[in-house]
N, C-alpha and C positions, 0 to 999 in steps of 0.2 A: 504494500500500500504506500503510495506516495503522499506527501503532505498536501494539504488543501492549497489550492491556488487562490489568487485574488478574487476569482469568481465564486469561491466557496465549494467547488466540486473536488472530489477525490478520485484519483485514478486507481484502479485495481486491475492487475494483470493476473488472471487465473491460470493462464498457460496457453500453449498453442502446439499443434502437432509439429514434431521435429522432422520426421521422415517416416516412410512406410516401414512397418515391421516385416522383415523378410525371413529370418531364420526360424526353425521349429523351436529352438531353445527360447528365443525372444517371445514367440507367441504364447509359450507356456509360462512366462515369467510374470507373476502378479505385480511386480515392482515397476513395470513399464506401463505408463498411462497410454490409453488408446481411444480412438474414436471408432465406434462400430466394431464389427467382428464378433468373436466369441469371448466370453469372460474367462480370465485366468484367476482362479481363486487362491487366496493364501491358505485357507483351511476348507477343503471341499466338504468335510463332514458337517460344518456349520453353514455352508452355503445354501441358498434357497433351491428348492427342487425345480429344475427346468423341464419343460417350457413353462413360462409364467403365463397366467391367464389375465387378459385385460379386465379390469374391474368394471368396465362400462359395457363392452360388447361380449365379453366372455370368451373371446377367441384367443388361441395360443399362437397361431401362425402369423399374427400381426404385431406381437410384442417382441421388440428387438432391443439389443444393447445399443444405447446411444453413446455412452462414454464410460470408461473405467479410469478413475483418477487416483494415482498413487498419492496418498496423503498420510505419511508417517507421523507418529507422535513419539511416544517412548518405545513403540514397537511398530513393525511394518503393518500397514493397513491400506486398504483401497476403498473408494466409494464407487458404487456401481449404479448407473442411471439407465433404467429401461423405460421404454414408452411404446404405446400402441401406434402403429403406422397409419392410422386413419385420422383424418382431420377432426371428425366429430369427437372421437375419444381423446385426442391429444389436447383438446380445449377444456377437458374436465380433469379434475385431480385423480379420479379413478382410473384414468388411462396411463398413469405413471407409477413406477415402483423405484424406490431408492434403497439401497442396502449398503451396509458397512461390513467388511469381512477382514479379519485379522488373524 
C-alpha cells in the first residue's frame, strides 16, 4: 500500500501475472499464484471437494477457479476464488466461493 496522495486516494497493488506456468512441478506447487486453471492445494485433505456447485444455479460445470493467490503469514497458505461462469450467477454472492487452504 502506498501513502495517500494529495487527492486522498491510496494505491494498492494486489499482484499481476508474471508468466505462464509451464512445468508439471510448477502446476502442482501451491506457493505459485495463478489465474484460472486447476487449484494446487497445500493440504488436499482439508480442501473442498470438487467440483463445486454454484449456489445460484446448482451447476458444477460452470464453477471455475478464477484465481489462486499465495498469501503466506506465519505459514504457507493460499486463497482460492471460484465463480460461476454465467452472468446471472456471477452478479449474486451465491455464485462465488472463496477458500483458504494451508
